C-alpha positions in Angstrom: 3.8 -29.5 -24.8 5.6 -26.1 -25.1 5.1 -23.2 -22.4 5.8 -20.1 -23.3 5.8 -17.0 -20.3 4.2 -13.4 -21.3 4.0 -10.4 -19.3 -0.6 -11.3 -20.0 0.5 -14.8 -19.2 1.0 -18.2 -20.3 0.7 -18.9 -23.7 0.9 -23.5 -24.4 1.6 -24.5 -28.0 0.2 -27.5 -29.5 1.1 -28.7 -32.4 1.4 -25.4 -34.0 -1.6 -23.8 -32.9 -1.5 -21.1 -30.0 -3.5 -21.2 -27.3 -3.8 -18.7 -24.5 -4.3 -19.5 -20.7 -6.7 -17.5 -19.7 -7.4 -17.5 -15.8 -8.1 -14.9 -13.8 -7.1 -14.3 -10.7 -9.2 -14.0 -7.7 -9.8 -10.5 -6.2 -7.6 -10.1 -2.5 -9.7 -10.2 0.0 -10.5 -7.3 2.5 -8.2 -7.7 5.4 -5.5 -7.8 2.6 -6.0 -4.6 1.6 -6.6 -3.7 5.1 -3.4 -5.1 5.8 -1.5 -3.6 3.0 -2.7 0.3 4.2 -2.2 0.2 7.3 0.6 -0.7 7.2 1.8 1.8 4.3 -0.1 4.4 5.5 1.8 3.7 9.0 5.1 3.8 7.8 3.9 7.0 5.1 3.0 9.0 8.8 5.5 7.4 11.1 8.5 8.8 8.8 6.7 12.4 8.3 7.2 12.5 11.6 10.8 11.3 12.6 11.3 13.2 8.9 9.9 17.1 9.7 11.5 16.8 13.2 14.4 16.2 11.8 14.5 19.3 9.7 13.8 21.1 12.6 16.9 19.6 13.9 18.7 20.9 11.4 17.4 24.2 10.9 17.6 25.2 14.3 14.5 25.5 14.1 11.2 25.1 16.5 8.2 24.9 14.5 7.7 21.4 14.9 7.4 19.9 18.2 4.3 17.8 18.8 4.0 15.6 22.1 2.7 12.2 21.7 -0.5 12.9 22.5 -0.9 15.6 20.1 0.2 12.2 17.3 -1.9 9.7 18.4 -4.9 12.0 18.5 -3.6 13.0 14.4 -3.5 9.6 13.5 -6.2 9.1 15.2 -7.6 10.7 12.2 -5.7 9.4 9.5 -6.8 6.1 11.1 -10.4 6.7 9.7 -9.3 8.0 6.8 -7.5 4.7 5.8 -9.3 2.8 6.7 -12.3 4.7 5.0 -9.8 4.8 2.2 -9.2 0.7 2.5 -12.7 -0.5 2.3 -13.7 2.2 -0.1 -11.2 0.5 -2.8 -12.3 -2.9 -1.7 -15.8 -3.9 -3.9 
């Protein structure tokens, strides 16, 4: 038996016959989807805040200077949007 790996799965060769292995992967659990969504959502939110603060510093403007309480209140809304998005993908 010779196994060759292709993009769409493993092809096993038995005495000149090609047989495609058909194994479906288990769907991700809800905890995996929540963890990945909140990880990347938090990274995106944090880097957005840092990038805006750095650009304000470089441009010497004072249009963006939120307090921590404002950042947390916006993140609370963002948290529920991420939660709805993650649960909407899980079926």
